VEXFIDREN-238050 format. One record per residue: x, y, z of N, C-alpha, C, O in turn. Coordinates in pm, whole numbers, padded with zeros to 5 digits, always signed. Atoms other than C-alpha are relative to their C-alpha. Example, Ala and Ser with C-alpha at 12.3 -4.5 7.8 and 13.67 -1.06 7.14 Angstrom:
+00089-00119+00000+01230-00450+00780+00090+00120+00000+00194+00118+00066/-00082-00119-00006+01367-00106+00714-00077+00109+00073-00026+00220+00090/
***
This chain:
-00023-00138+00025-00551-03917+01766+00084+00021-00124+00194-00033-00136/-00070-00025+00126-00451-03793+01424+00073+00135+00006+00025+00232+00065/-00086-00119+00020-00180-03536+01349+00014+00038-00144+00023-00053-00227/-00011-00046+00128-00152-03331+01041+00117+00096-00010+00121+00195+00064/-00127-00077+00009+00186-03183+00936-00010+00082-00129-00093+00056-00216/-00015-00076+00119+00285-02918+00678+00148+00048+00010+00188+00103+00112/-00137-00036+00005+00648-02853+00580+00009+00152-00020-00077+00207-00088/-00010-00145+00005+00759-02491+00607+00029+00041-00147-00006+00152-00186/-00019-00033+00152+00866-02498+00233-00138+00008-00065-00167+00098-00145/+00125-00002+00067+00516-02586+00138-00084+00130+00051-00155+00193-00027/+00066-00115-00047+00379-02306+00368+00049+00127-00077-00032+00212-00112/-00050-00106+00080+00613-02061+00186-00057+00011-00143-00094+00117-00194/+00058+00005+00133+00494-02182-00151-00138+00042-00002-00179+00114-00093/+00137-00036-00006+00136-02147-00045-00019+00161+00017-00107+00220-00046/+00002-00138-00017+00198-01785+00075+00036+00070-00133-00024+00171-00169/-00053-00063+00117+00381-01704-00243-00118-00001-00110-00141+00099-00179/+00111+00009+00092+00084-01826-00455-00108+00090+00031-00165+00154-00058/+00102-00095-00054-00161-01633-00236+00033+00145-00042-00052+00218-00095/-00040-00138+00038+00036-01314-00291+00003+00034-00145-00017+00149-00184/+00005-00015+00137+00060-01369-00658-00142+00010-00063-00165+00093-00150/+00126+00008+00063-00304-01453-00739-00111+00068+00075-00219+00091+00021/+00108-00064-00085-00498-01289-00456-00131-00072-00007-00229-00016-00056/+00129+00076+00002-00766-01558-00417-00105+00065+00077-00081+00141+00172/+00114-00063-00071-01109-01463-00312-00015-00045+00145-00058+00032+00231/+00007+00051-00126-01093-01697-00012+00130+00049+00075+00243+00019+00037/-00116-00049-00075-00872-01521+00247+00039-00087+00116+00142-00065+00179/-00024+00090-00117-00888-01794+00509+00016-00134-00069-00077-00184-00132/-00024+00127+00057-00719-02119+00395+00074-00085+00100+00181-00045+00146/-00072+00097-00092-00627-02418+00623+00112-00048-00087+00102-00064-00209/-00117+00066+00068-00286-02554+00542+00038-00121+00070+00023-00129+00192/-00045+00129-00056-00154-02903+00597+00015-00108-00107-00042-00096-00216/+00005+00109+00092-00069-03222+00429-00141-00060+00000-00211-00059+00101/+00132+00062+00021-00380-03395+00289-00027-00109+00095-00138-00121+00147/+00007+00118-00085-00311-03706+00493+00044+00027+00144+00144+00095+00167/-00036-00009-00141-00302-03721+00870+00045-00141+00045+00006-00244-00011/-00053+00127-00044-00124-03986+01061-00026-00005+00159-00032+00098+00225/+00015+00014-00133-00181-04136+01409+00129+00018+00074+00234+00024+00010/-00123-00028-00067+00070-04080+01684+00097-00114-00018+00215-00087-00039/-00092+00108+00012+00216-04429+01660+00072+00007-00133+00193-00013-00138/-00059-00011+00130+00273-04383+01285+00108+00107-00003+00217+00089-00057/-00093-00111-00001+00437-04051+01346+00131-00037+00072+00241-00013+00022/-00115+00042-00071+00666-04192+01612+00082-00102-00077+00205-00091-00079/-00067+00094+00083+00754-04487+01390+00081+00066-00112+00198+00031-00132/-00062-00069+00104+00841-04261+01103+00132+00074+00057+00237+00074-00006/-00110-00073-00065+01068-04055+01341+00117-00095+00022+00234-00064-00002/-00101+00102-00031+01248-04367+01441+00074-00048-00130+00196-00059-00134/-00041+00033+00136+01284-04475+01075+00109+00095-00052+00215+00055-00098/-00073-00105+00058+01431-04144+00977+00149+00002+00077+00253+00020+00015/-00128-00010-00072+01703-04152+01257+00070-00139-00005+00185-00148+00038/-00066+00128+00014+01777-04525+01187+00010-00079+00126+00103-00158+00144/+00001+00067-00126+01695-04650+01525-00123-00096+00009-00228-00070-00050/+00124+00090-00013+01464-04944+01621-00102+00070+00086-00072+00145+00178/+00114-00068-00074+01116-04837+01741-00007-00048+00138-00002-00168+00165/+00021+00022-00143+01076-04809+02114-00118+00071+00048-00118+00194+00047/+00116-00066-00049+00731-04743+02256-00014-00034+00141-00008-00150+00180/+00024+00012-00149+00674-04684+02626-00137+00043+00031-00180+00153-00004/+00136-00034-00050+00331-04695+02773+00015+00076+00125+00099+00046+00210/-00005-00085-00121+00264-04432+03032-00127-00002+00070-00232-00025+00011/+00120-00017-00077+00023-04392+03311-00064+00137-00031-00001+00230-00080/+00076-00130+00019-00240-04121+03292+00075+00110+00067+00118+00098+00182/-00054-00126-00052-00098-03773+03337-00077+00117-00047-00112+00122-00165/+00091-00112+00041-00295-03449+03330+00056+00082-00111-00023+00129-00193/-00058-00086+00099-00052-03259+03108+00081-00086-00104+00199-00111-00079/-00072+00080+00095+00046-03470+02801+00124+00073-00054+00220+00006-00092/-00115-00072+00046+00289-03187+02695+00122-00017+00085+00232+00018+00041/-00112+00025-00080+00510-03286+02989+00080-00107-00061+00202-00108-00041/-00072+00118+00052+00605-03607+02798-00015-00025-00157+00036-00121-00215/+00018+00010+00154+00498-03545+02428-00008+00127-00058-00054+00219+00009/-00008-00134+00073+00537-03265+02178-00130+00061-00022-00137+00182-00040/+00130-00057+00052+00172-03224+02103-00106+00000+00109-00105-00087+00197/+00113+00000-00084-00141-03127+02292-00096-00128-00024-00088-00193-00128/+00086+00109+00010-00405-03394+02351-00123+00032-00078-00231+00028-00018/+00111-00012+00089-00636-03318+02060+00051-00009-00143+00167+00018-00172/-00040+00029+00136-00637-03393+01691+00025+00126-00073-00045+00226-00057/-00035-00109+00089-00469-03164+01444-00037-00055-00143+00044-00122-00207/+00047+00051+00126-00668-03241+01130-00105+00107-00060-00217+00125-00012/+00083-00104+00062-00806-02964+00899-00041-00036-00134+00021-00123-00194/+00044+00012+00138-00991-02951+00574+00088+00085-00089+00079+00208-00085/-00095-00076+00078-00721-02852+00326-00039+00007-00149+00045+00031-00236/+00045-00001+00144-00930-02863+00009+00027+00135-00076+00062+00138-00194/-00026-00134+00072-00896-02488-00065+00157+00014-00024+00200+00067-00127/-00141-00001+00025-00518-02521-00021+00048-00079-00116+00136-00042-00193/-00032+00094+00119-00509-02815-00262-00031+00062-00133+00032+00025-00232/+00027-00067+00125-00664-02590-00526+00120+00083-00044+00148+00097-00163/-00112-00089+00023-00359-02362-00492+00135-00073-00020+00213-00044-00111/-00119+00078-00003-00084-02611-00416-00034-00148-00007-00084-00211+00087/+00050+00138+00033-00138-02947-00572+00084-00103+00087+00026-00192+00149/-00094+00090-00064+00164-03127-00418+00058+00060+00123+00089+00179+00129/-00062-00034-00125+00299-03122-00065+00115-00092+00031+00116-00204-00019/-00115+00081-00040+00618-03259+00078-00046-00112+00083-00123-00091+00177/+00033+00116-00072+00585-03617+00204+00053+00013+00143+00163+00064+00161/-00027-00013-00141+00589-03637+00596+00137-00061+00022+00224+00001+00083/-00131+00058-00029+00876-03880+00596+00120+00076-00053+00221+00089+00015/-00103-00082+00048+01087-03671+00369+00020+00134+00076+00133+00181+00092/-00003-00119-00093+01006-03363+00581+00075-00024+00125+00157+00056+00170/-00066+00044-00125+01115-03549+00888+00153-00022-00024+00237+00019+00056/-00141+00026+00034+01439-03663+00716+00076+00138-00018+00188+00154+00031/-00063-00128+00024+01520-03306+00608+00016+00075+00148+00120+00132+00180/-00005-00062-00129+01434-03177+00962+00113-00065+00091+00184+00004+00164/-00094+00071-00081+01651-03438+01126+00145+00031-00044+00231+00043+00042/-00123-00043+00051+01948-03349+00903+00039+00147+00046+00150+00178+00087/-00021-00130-00049+01903-02990+00987+00031+00010+00150+00117+00086+00194/-00030+00014-00141+01883-03080+01357+00145-00041+00037+00204+00012+00132/-00131+00047-00029+02215-03264+01344+00096+00111-00019+00198+00114+00051/-00090-00118+00021+02377-02942+01217-00020+00116+00094+00065+00205+00101/+00039-00118-00080+02203-02706+01468-00052-00040+00143-00137+00028+00200/+00054+00049-00128+02150-02901+01790+00000+00106+00114-00090+00115+00198/-00019-00098-00105+02275-02618+02005-00108+00109-00006-00131+00177+00094/+00102-00103+00012+01996-02387+01869-00145-00057+00039-00244+00015+00031/+00129+00057-00029+01717-02622+01975-00020-00015+00148+00065-00068+00219/+00034+00007-00145+01545-02595+02317-00059-00144+00019-00180-00162+00012/+00038+00142-00004+01536-02979+02363-00056-00030+00140-00001+00008+00243/+00063+00048-00128+01297-03134+02626+00028-00148+00013+00003-00220-00084/-00028+00135-00012+01398-03467+02755-00123-00078+00049-00139-00105+00168/+00120+00069-00026+01069-03649+02734+00020-00138+00058-00057-00176+00146/-00026+00140-00043+01210-04003+02793+00044+00009+00151+00002-00076+00229/-00041-00015-00134+01372-03885+03118-00126+00023+00090-00140-00040+00195/+00130-00033-00069+01029-03741+03234-00084-00128+00016-00136-00159+00123/+00073+00123-00003+00861-04067+03140+00056-00102+00100-00016-00160+00181/-00064+00093-00087+01111-04281+03319-00017+00035+00142-00032-00054+00226/+00008-00042-00136+01087-04072+03630-00137-00004+00057-00159-00046+00170/+00134-00022-00051+00720-04008+03654-00111-00087-00050-00213-00099+00018/+00107+00065+00057+00516-04225+03429+00021-00140-00049-00074-00200-00100/-00038+00126+00049+00684-04544+03342-00083-00113+00062-00093-00119+00184/+00068+00115-00040+00471-04864+03362+00106-00110+00015+00146-00173-00083/-00111+00096-00016+00733-05090+03517-00052-00141+00026+00027-00235+00042/
***
């Protein structure tokens, strides 16, 4: 399963360009050009926080959102129209690093879900 991310700063830049030039295309998919698989995404998250990668296999569960942030389908759009407007987008790892730095300063503002606790209690392959 591939995931496609887009940094909020890039979204704001794209909106700013659209407001300035009023392109004929009014529907534009946004996202980084490259998508990553889930394992790559998780590995990047661990790299950003400076922790060794830990992967837990889980038994099948009907609702993936109980133990993972994303729904069980690919997030991958054709962003060629966006690339005509915004040539460069923020690298995923850099965006994750910035997001983690923000999180460290604003933890109390985040509605955090303890996915590992759920996995250990309900899904862990022991």
